[in-house]
N, C-alpha and C positions, 0 to 999 in steps of 0.2 A: 573379586570383580565379576559383575554379570556379563560384561562384554564391552566393546568399544562403541561409544555413541558419538557420532559426528553431527554437528549442527551447522547449517549454512546460514549465516546472517547473525549479527550482534545487535539487533534492535531489541525492543522489549520482549517479544515472544522468543527470540533466540536465546537471550540470556536467562529468561525464566525457565525455558526448557533445559538449558545447561545445568542450572542449579538443581532442578528437579532430578536430572539424571545423576548428578553427584550424590544426592540424597538416596537415590535408589541403588547406588553401588556401581554405576557405570564408570568406565574410564572415558572422560569427556574431552572433546576438542571442538572449538568453535572457530569457523573460518569466516572472516569478514573482509569483503573486498576493499572497503574504505576505512573508516574509523568507527568506533563504537557509536551507535545511534545516528549514523550519517543521514538517514532519511528524515529523522526528526529535526536534525540541525537545519535541514532545508525548509522547515516551516516558517522560519523567521518568528515574528511575534504572534503568530496564530496559536490560539489556545485549544486544548482538548475540549470537546463537548462534555465528556464524562469526568467526574471528580476524581482526584488522585486516589482516594481510598478504594474506589471501584476497580482500579487498575493494579492494585498491589497485592500479590500473593502473601500469605502468612509466612511462608518460608523466607521470603525476601525481608520481611520485617525482622525476622529472627537473625538473619545474616548480617544486616547492616547495623553498625554500632553508633553512627553519627545521627544527628537530628534529621527528621524527615518532615516534609511539608504537611500541613494539616490535611486530613482526609477530604475536606470539602474544597480544597484548592483546585483551581482550573489552571494547570501549568501550560506554558508554551512548550513547543517541541524542544528548543534548546534547554529550557529549565528541566524538562524531564531527563535529558541526557546528563546535565551537570549534577543534578540533585539525586538521581537514582541510578541511571544506567552506568555511568562512569565509575561511581563507587562500587557498584555490584561487580563489574568486570574486574576491579582491583581487589575485591574481597578475598579473604583467606581461602575460600573454596574454589574460586574461579581464577585467581591470579595465576598467570602462566598458561592457562588453558584457552584464552581468547587471543587468536592470532589475527591481527589487523593487517591490511595490505595483502590479503590472500584471496584472490579472485578465482572462484571455481569455474573451470572451463569445460569440465566433462565428468560425468558419473556413469558407472556401469557396474554390472556384476563381474567379478574377477574371472577372466577367461571366457566371458560370454558376451554375445551381442543381444539385442532385444529379440532377435529371431530364435534364439536358442531356448527351447522349452518354455516359451512364453505362457504364463498362467499355470505352470507346473510347480509342484512343491520342490522339485530338484533345484530350482533356482535359489531357494532359500539356503541351500547348503554352501553356497559361495558368498564370501563377504563382498561388500561394496568397495569398488575402487574409485577414488576421487583424484582428479588431476587439478592442481591449482597453480596459478601464476603467483609467485611470491617475490618479495624484494630481493631474494637470493637466487631467483630463477624458478623454473618449474619444479614441482614437488608432488609426489603421490602420497595418498593416505588410504588406509583401509578402515572399514567400520562394519560392525554387525547390525547396528541400527542407525538410520540416517533420517534426520528431520530437516526439511527445507523451509526455513523461515526467512527467505531472502526478500519477501515482500513483492510489491508491484510497482513502486514509484519510479523505478529506473526506466520504465518503458511507457511513455505517455501514448494515449490513443490519438489518432489523427483527427483533425478538426473538419475534414471534408464529409460530404454526404455518404451515408451508408458505412461509416467507419473507415473509408478509404482516404488517402491523402487528397486534398484539394489540388487541382492543377497548379503547379508551381510551388506547393507548400514545402516539398523537400528541399527545393533550391534556396529557400529563404528561412530555413529552420532556425538558424542562429538568431533571427530577428524576433522569434516568438517566445514569449515567457510562458512556461508551462507548469510552474509551481509557485506557491505563495511566497516562498523564500526569495525567488528571483524577482518577483514583483516588489517585494519590500526593499531589496537592494537597489532597484532602479527607479522607485517611485518618485524620489526627489528630483530626478532628471526629467520627469514626464510632465512637469508643470507647463500649462498652456498648450499642450499637444492634443491631437485627435487620437482617441484610443478605441480600439475595437475589442470588446470582451465577448468571448464565445463560451457557451455552456450555461446550464441552469441548475447545477447541483449545489451542494453546500460550499464547495470550494469557490465556485463562481460567485455565490452570494457573498462570501467573505471578501473576495477580491473587489466586488462592487462597492462594499462599504468602505474599504480602504481607499478606493478611487474617489468615492464621494467625499471623503475627508480632504483629499487633495483638491477637489473642486471648490470646497469651501475656502481653502487657502488661496487658490488660484482660479478665479471665476472664468478665465479664458479657456480653461481645460474643458474638453468635450468628450463624452463617452457614448458609444453606440453598443447596446447590449443585444447580441444575436442569440436567440433561444429557439430550440426546435419546438417547444411547446406552444400551444395556441392560447393558453390560459392567461388571464390578466395578472394572476399571481403565479409565476412560473416555477418557483422553487417549492418543493414538497414540504408541507408542514404537517406535523403530527398533532392531532387533537389532544389537548391537555398534556403536552409534551413533558415528561419527567426530567428531561435534560434542558434546563432553562437557557443555557448558552446556545444550544442548537435552535431553540425556539426564537431567541432574540435575533440571531443572524438571519434565519429564514424570513421572519416576519418583517424585519426592517428592509431587507432586499425586496421583498414582495410589495411593501408599501411604496417604495421608489418606483417599481415597475407599474403599479396600478395607477399612480398619479405622478408621472415623471416630472421632475424639476427641469428648469431650462437647460441644464448641462447634460441631460440624459435623453437619448432616443432609444426606444425599445423596438427591435425588429423581431416579431413573432413568426413562428413557422419558417424560420430562416436557417438555411444551411450554407456553409461556405462552399462555393463551387470552384473558385479560382482566386489566386493571389499572385501579384507580380510586383516586382520592385520598379519604381519609377523615380530615378535619382535617389533621394533620401527618403521618399515616401513609399507606401504600400497601397496599390490599387486592388480592391477586393470586389469580387462578384458574389452576390448572394442569390439564393433561389428566388424565383418569382420576378426576375429581371431587375432586382435591386442592386445597387453598387455604391461604393464610396471610396474615398482616399483617406488613409490613416497614417499616423506617424508611428504607432505602436499597436501590437496585437498581443492580447493576453488570452490564451486558450486553456480553459479549465474543463477539459473534455474527458477526464478520467484516465485510467491506466489499465494496462493488461500485463499478465505475468510473463516473464521470460522463461520459456520452457526449452530453449535450444540446448542448454548444457545437460538436459535430462533425456536427450533423444535416444540414448541406448538403453533406457529402462522401459519395460513393458507396462506403461501406466494407463490407468483408466481416467481419462480427462473428459470433463463435461464439454459437449459440443456447443453449449450455450455460453457458459461463463469462462471456460478455459481453466477452471479450478478443478478440485477433486470431484469426480463424477458422482460418486455415491453421496457425498456431502451435498452436492447440488440437488440431487433428488430428494434427500431428507429434508432440505430446507425449502422445497418448492412451495410457493404461495406465501412465504414469509416476507412481509413488506417493511418491517422495522427491526433495527438491530436489537432493541430491548425485548422483543418478543420471541427471540430465538430459543428453542428448547435445548437442553443438553443433549448432545448427540452421543450415540453409542460408538464403541471402538470399531465395530464393523462398518459404521457409516463413514469412517475415516480411512478404511482400507483402500490402498492405492492401486492394487494389482501386483505390487512387489512386496513380498513379505519383509517387514522391517523398515520400509520406507513410507514416510508421511509428509504430505504438504501441510504446513501448519500456519496459523496466523492469517494475515490478509491474503497470502498467496493461495491458501486453500479455498478462498472465496473467488479467486480469479478476478473477473471484471465486476462482480457484484460488489455493491458499496455498503453492505449491511454489517460489516465486521466491527466488533468491539473487542478490546483487549480482554474484557471480562469473559466474552465468549471463548477466546483463545485459551484462557485458563481452564475452562471446562474441557476443551479439546485435549490439553495435556494430561489431565486426570484420566480421561478415557484411554488415551494412548498408553500411558505407563501401566494402567491396570491390565490392558490387553497384552502388552508385551511382557510384563512381569509374570502374568499367569499363564502365558502360552495360548491364550484364547484367540490370538490373531491367526486363525487357521485358514488354509486354502479351501477347506471344506465349505466355508461360508461364502466362497466366491460363486 
């Protein structure tokens, strides 16, 4: 065995990393706070923009014996879990290594705080110590290499101005839908209601199309779409987009914004300043003196990584994205996920020898991550770890 590899998170990147670790000769453990693929299960019927074949490593094809979806298939999140991730977690190489219901609450160097020899090679002589809440109580683990693939979806961004909570937002948090799965679960109950949609990314565009379908079934339903952009077509579109589903969603949402039907009002350059509950309704103040009363709020304002359980590691975190600092610098100026070059191992160096943020968490609040990009990350990481090139001399 090369050593102990611990992976935090059992989503696509976590399980792909675990399988790669087994193939490289590591003793592998995966800690997942919920169930395998829990973030994807929260997507509801929302589909990947990228086709299945783009997201599938060769090693996984070799490992799974059952039938797989066609390469061109655009799976929903739950389909990705049932048809790929769950079988992979139960496969011969990973069975027993994926521990669900294990929530990591702290990571450190054994016997050290972040203040002890920060940035010094001496830290690499100590293993990582990980504390997790488990169904049987708290438990500690040790690892020589640690990969954090815990993602970002557990921590939504606030919908207020400048990334702060709008006044009153925290008090009515349970009334706000912040992911597409929650919207799908409640959409049937939203017929005939007044809905505020906040955000102008692809998740907001997807939500708008789902709500537009509801309006076609229930003409009394009304939607107000609040976007920070001043553009007539607020959702970013890629010229000659090679991902047809992404193009379809963005284009249809922008068509609605450009020529709003009767059920839709678009408020541009609008930020939520305050929200208050008035009986069963929600009174909302928008920038520019605008206001409205709504029955439902759907906030698709992005996510930010949870770094709290990593507070005792001496990490280099990007001041802009809250992701990996060196990766953020390496990708500066990249505006589309398909144009991301393969990064070098040193671009993924975290400040702690043997520790890496991987997957969406490595990008922090940036929204340009693709699983295909993550597969390139794993190749670079295992090359550098396996060859010993991840040296402090490069820092």
